[in-house]
C-alpha positions in Angstrom: 0.1 -0.1 0.0 2.9 2.4 1.0 4.3 1.7 -2.6 1.1 2.5 -4.0 1.0 5.8 -2.3 4.3 6.6 -3.3 3.9 6.0 -7.1 0.6 7.9 -6.9 2.6 10.9 -5.4 5.2 10.9 -8.0 2.5 10.6 -10.9 0.7 13.9 -9.4 3.9 15.5 -9.0 4.8 14.8 -12.8 1.4 16.0 -13.7 1.6 19.4 -11.8 4.8 20.0 -13.1 3.7 19.5 -16.6 1.0 21.6 -16.0 3.0 24.4 -14.7 5.4 24.1 -17.7 2.5 24.3 -20.2 1.3 27.4 -18.3 4.6 29.1 -18.3 5.3 28.3 -22.1 1.8 29.8 -22.8 2.5 32.9 -20.8 5.9 33.4 -22.6 4.2 33.0 -25.9 1.5 35.7 -24.8 4.1 37.9 -23.6 6.3 37.7 -26.7 3.2 38.4 -28.8 2.4 41.5 -26.8 6.1 42.7 -27.1 5.7 42.3 -31.0 2.5 44.4 -30.9 4.0 47.1 -28.9 7.3 47.1 -31.0 5.3 47.5 -34.2 3.5 50.6 -32.6 6.9 52.1 -31.7 8.0 51.2 -35.3 4.9 53.0 -36.9 5.5 56.0 -34.8 9.1 56.1 -35.5 8.2 56.1 -39.3 5.6 58.7 -38.9 8.3 61.1 -37.1 10.9 60.4 -39.7 8.6 61.2 -42.6 7.6 64.4 -41.4 11.4 65.4 -40.3 11.5 64.7 -37.0 14.3 62.3 -37.5 15.9 62.3 -33.8 12.2 61.5 -32.3 11.7 58.7 -34.8 15.0 57.1 -33.9 14.1 57.1 -30.3 11.1 55.0 -31.2 13.0 52.9 -33.5 15.3 51.8 -30.7 12.3 51.2 -28.2 10.9 49.0 -31.0 14.3 47.1 -31.2 14.3 46.6 -27.3 10.9 44.9 -27.5 11.6 42.7 -30.8 15.2 42.5 -31.7 14.7 39.8 -34.3 12.4 42.0 -36.5 14.3 42.5 -39.8 12.2 45.6 -40.8 13.1 47.4 -37.6 16.7 46.5 -38.1 16.9 47.8 -41.6 15.1 51.0 -40.8 17.5 51.6 -38.0 20.3 51.1 -40.5 18.8 53.8 -42.8 18.1 56.0 -40.1 21.6 56.0 -38.7 23.1 56.4 -42.2 21.1 59.4 -42.7 22.4 60.7 -39.5 26.0 60.1 -40.7 26.5 57.4 -38.3 27.7 55.1 -41.1 29.0 52.2 -38.9 25.9 51.9 -37.0 23.9 52.2 -40.3 25.7 49.2 -41.9 25.5 46.9 -39.0 21.8 47.1 -38.4 21.5 46.5 -42.4 23.5 43.5 -42.3 21.6 42.3 -39.1 18.3 42.9 -41.1 19.9 40.4 -43.9 21.2 37.9 -41.1 17.4 37.7 -39.9 15.9 37.8 -43.4 18.5 37.0 -46.2 15.5 37.5 -48.8 14.8 40.9 -47.4 15.4 42.9 -50.9 14.8 46.4 -49.4 17.6 46.1 -46.8 20.0 44.7 -49.2 19.2 47.5 -51.9 20.0 50.0 -49.1 23.0 48.2 -48.1 24.3 48.4 -51.8 23.5 52.2 -51.7 25.4 52.6 -48.5 28.5 50.9 -50.0 28.0 53.0 -53.2 28.2 56.3 -50.9 31.2 55.0 -49.1 32.8 54.2 -52.4 33.4 50.7 -51.6 32.9 49.4 -55.2 33.8 45.9 -55.2 31.4 45.2 -52.1 28.8 47.1 -53.6 29.1 45.3 -57.0 28.8 41.9 -54.8 25.9 42.9 -53.1 24.2 44.1 -56.5 24.8 41.0 -58.2 23.3 39.0 -55.3 20.2 41.1 -55.6 20.0 40.7 -59.4 20.4 36.9 -59.1 17.2 36.7 -56.9 14.4 36.5 -59.6 11.9 37.5 -57.1 13.5 41.1 -57.0 10.8 43.4 -58.5 13.3 45.8 -59.7 16.2 44.2 -61.3 17.3 47.4 -63.4 18.2 49.0 -59.9 20.7 46.2 -59.1 22.0 46.3 -62.6 22.5 49.8 -62.7 24.2 50.0 -59.4 26.4 47.2 -60.2 27.3 48.8 -63.5 28.4 52.1 -61.9 30.6 50.3 -59.4 32.2 48.3 -62.2 32.9 51.5 -64.0 34.4 53.0 -60.8 36.6 49.9 -60.8 37.8 50.5 -64.3 35.9 47.8 -66.1 34.5 50.2 -68.7 33.4 47.4 -71.2 31.5 45.4 -68.6 30.0 48.5 -66.9 28.7 49.5 -70.4 27.1 46.0 -70.8 25.4 46.2 -67.4 23.9 49.3 -67.7 22.7 48.8 -71.1 20.8 45.7 -69.7 19.4 47.9 -67.0 17.9 50.2 -69.7 16.4 47.2 -71.5 14.4 46.4 -68.3 13.3 49.9 -67.7 13.7 52.5 -70.5 12.4 55.4 -68.2 14.9 55.0 -65.2 16.6 58.1 -65.5 19.5 57.3 -63.1 20.5 54.5 -65.6 20.6 57.0 -68.4 22.6 59.7 -66.6 25.3 57.0 -65.5 25.6 55.6 -69.0 25.7 59.2 -70.3 28.6 59.9 -67.7 30.4 56.7 -69.1 30.1 57.6 -72.6 31.1 61.2 -72.0 34.3 60.3 -70.2 34.8 57.8 -73.1 35.0 60.6 -75.4 31.5 59.5 -77.0 30.0 62.9 -77.0 26.9 62.3 -79.4 25.9 59.5 -77.5 26.3 61.1 -74.2 24.3 64.2 -75.2 21.6 62.0 -76.6 21.6 60.2 -73.4 21.4 63.4 -71.1 18.7 65.0 -73.3 16.7 61.9 -72.7 17.2 62.1 -69.0 15.8 65.8 -69.0 12.9 64.5 -70.8 12.3 62.4 -68.0 12.0 65.2 -65.6 14.2 63.9 -62.9 15.0 65.5 -59.4 16.1 68.9 -59.1 19.7 68.0 -58.4 19.8 65.5 -61.2 18.7 68.0 -63.6 21.0 70.7 -62.6 23.8 67.8 -63.0 22.8 66.9 -66.6 22.5 70.6 -67.6 26.2 71.1 -66.4 27.4 68.2 -68.3 25.6 69.1 -71.3 26.9 72.7 -71.1 30.4 71.2 -70.8 29.9 69.1 -73.9 28.4 71.6 -76.1 31.3 74.0 -74.9 33.9 71.2 -76.0 32.4 71.0 -79.4 32.5 75.0 -79.6 28.8 75.3 -79.6 28.8 78.4 -77.2 25.2 79.5 -77.1 23.9 75.8 -76.4 26.7 75.6 -73.6 25.7 78.8 -72.2 21.8 77.9 -72.1 22.3 74.6 -70.3 24.8 76.0 -67.9 22.4 78.9 -67.0 19.7 76.3 -66.5 21.9 74.3 -64.0 22.7 77.3 -61.9 19.1 78.3 -61.9 17.6 74.7 -61.2 19.5 74.2 -58.0 21.1 77.3 -57.1 22.5 76.2 -53.8 23.6 73.0 -55.0 27.5 71.7 -56.1 26.4 71.9 -60.0 25.5 75.7 -59.7 28.9 76.7 -58.7 30.5 74.6 -61.2 28.2 76.1 -64.0 29.1 79.5 -62.7 32.8 78.7 -63.0 32.3 77.5 -66.7 30.4 80.2 -67.8 32.9 82.7 -66.7 35.4 80.8 -68.8 33.2 81.2 -71.6 32.7 85.0 -71.4 
C-alpha cells in the first residue's frame, strides 16, 4: 500500500510539473506577442516622425521597438537607414547587415546596403551585393541592381562590363533616368560626345530630381562647350545654376560660364 501511495504521489507531481510548464510556455508566448505588437506601434510611430522630418524622435521610437523585438528585420533595416542618414555610417551598416542575417531575402535591406556601400565608395563590395540582388528572380526592380553594379564596375575601371550592365538595365526599364545618367557619364568620359548628349537629353525629358537636372545641364553645357557650341553651352549652364542654386552643380556651372565669357 505504501509503495502504491508513493507511485501515485510521483505521478501527481509529474502531472503538476507538466501543467506548470505548459502555463509558463503559454504565458511566454502571450508576452512575446504583446511585445511584438508594442514594437510595431513604436516602429509605426518612428516612421511617422521620420517622414515628417523629426528624425531624432523617430530614431528614439525605433530603438524602443528594437528593445521589444530585436529579431524584427524591418526594424533593423529602418534603424540602418536612419543611422546612415544621420551620418552614423558604422551603426547604419551594422543594422542593415543584421536585417539580412534575420531575413536574407529582404530585398529592401539589401538594396539599401548597396546604396550605403556605393556612397562609401566601396565599389567591389557594392558590386557583389548588387549581383546577389539581381540573381534573386523575385526582386521586383532588377534594373536598379544592374544599374548600381554597372556604376561600381565602371568605378573599378571595367568599362566594357559596366556599359554592358547599364545597357541591360536600360532594357529592363527605359524610363529609369539614373541608368541613363550613369550611361551618359560613361560615354562622355570615353569621348563619345554625341551618344552622351543624346542620353543626357533623354534624362531631362524624364524630368528627374532638381539635383539630377542641374547635374545633367552642367554636363551638357560642358559637352557643348567642348564642341564649340557656345550658345547651347551657355543655355544649359544657366539652367543648371537656376535649377539648384545652392547645389554643387550651380557653382561649377558659374565657373564654366566665367570661362566662356
